[in-house]
C-alpha angles and dihedrals in degrees: 000000000000123000114254136174088266093056095048097046091116093062101038124100131223110228112223114194120206147248118063109257114226116220098177129090106240096175113135099186101166094039095052093045100044100037109062117166095195142017132033113351093014105183106188118100113190099175094099135127145126119047101313145013110228131191133171123250124204109211110152137050128224107273094200093104130110148124121254142184123237114305094358119140112275122238117281115249117265132186142221117266118232136170135184118242115205128201125192118198124242121222117230125187143184127192135199135179132192131184119238089247092058090052092053107029106034102048111088133072097250090052101047145003089241128010112257090230092053092045094053099039096045100038095050089063089057089047092052092048091051091052092048090052087057090049091055088076098043137090097236092262092108094237112169099170146342128227132213094197119123105187141065106277143131095227109057123182112249114215097181134018100024092144090057094068121094132195113265090013112149113225144177126216123223135177109243090247095050092048091050090050092045087238137140120321120234093226134003139198098022117162119220103230101172141014120202110192093180095054092035093232141120127206121224130194097250135032117256130196095238127196126194114284095016110161132227122213134170107271109276096002100100111138091351103096131096117295095246137191094285088067098031096050100050143111094202122131119260139072118297122186087355093301122107117211088211086070100027100038094185091062096093140080133245108263124182114189135163102213093265095303112125117238134181119266116249139181089239090057093053094041091054092051093047091048095046091050093050092046091053099043111014087230125121120234106240103185140032114206122190147129128291088249094056091043090054090049089053092047090051090051092053092050090054095047105039145035114229130203090203103048093183088073092075109016134063112318096026117155094219148319130240138192114229120222134167087257096053141283122311115207118230114214127186119220126193090220098051115114116252122268097012132116115196120202112196137178099218096202089061095053116084138184111213111200139152093220142329121276111311137176117246103251108146090125091059101264132067090212122073124195116244104233113259092354136104090236144094137211138199135191132207124206141187128182107205148125138198117234145157130226092198113037095180091059091079137062141195130205115195137185095045118161112242126218 
């Protein structure tokens, strides 16, 4: 009988080629663009502490101005209008655990492609950055996705935010009203076991009696996340950063919506938003953030309206698009975490990240690792105290209900 691969299996080797191949998208487009620690437009403020960060806002001119005829009564004195904005920090955390065996037996090159310790401690920073990039677009409520399902099932239909879900993510479910009221969740501690992008569903570990517009959040994170662009760039009623636009009417952003009905993007639509923002604030929008679908719609529009010498600027393989105004070009950047159908116009110099420090391991007791009681295992936790904010709310705009390509 001849020797074959099957007969020599016991003495053959499997060839494992390093390095570890990443399969996840770790891009944090908005976070890296808006949060600059150094250089022009630096947006990180580290002088924080106590309960709040407070800064003054100038919102009204002196009204004691006027023209008169001879011997007429002069204008009555007015005064400048000021208000105090107030920012409270949010507390973000990440946790890892390793068994004692992983520490000792999966830590050298001949044992593993990457040491378990290095894998967990380095990758969690990427995971935290990806989650913060999602939070950039939120309201602070912690919303990951919304369902339209109205029955007791384990695989609800997700009508917004499907791309925000991750396998093995642990989530809570709230009614929209209870989340807004910071009240009791409908279900807690559900594990996401499957994501079906074609069907537009997720599968969770236990059945829930869903109602339309129920909201998913990371377990325990409800109303504890960054106050993102959805709250910052708004003209809605209600106090924001301790200032109410009902009293300080200039403390709001330009918002152009279409009542939920999708409409095509147009240059006129963007021009109007840019102009209205500059008229209100005197500040130039420096960045347009949106989805890949809206960016494609804009690229298609440009192809229809103009002839380009450099075709790569608008067709497949382009390095970027920009919107041209009489005050300069504004780059348009697509982000995987941006909500569908929305174009955000931001003045980067008026967006700030207030934080005490970057991500750090808890080590006040002298060691970043804590022993798991009665186990051959160890854990560590990272933390960051921070919050997104703006010092000029009317320097930004939002256009919603845009048709995606």
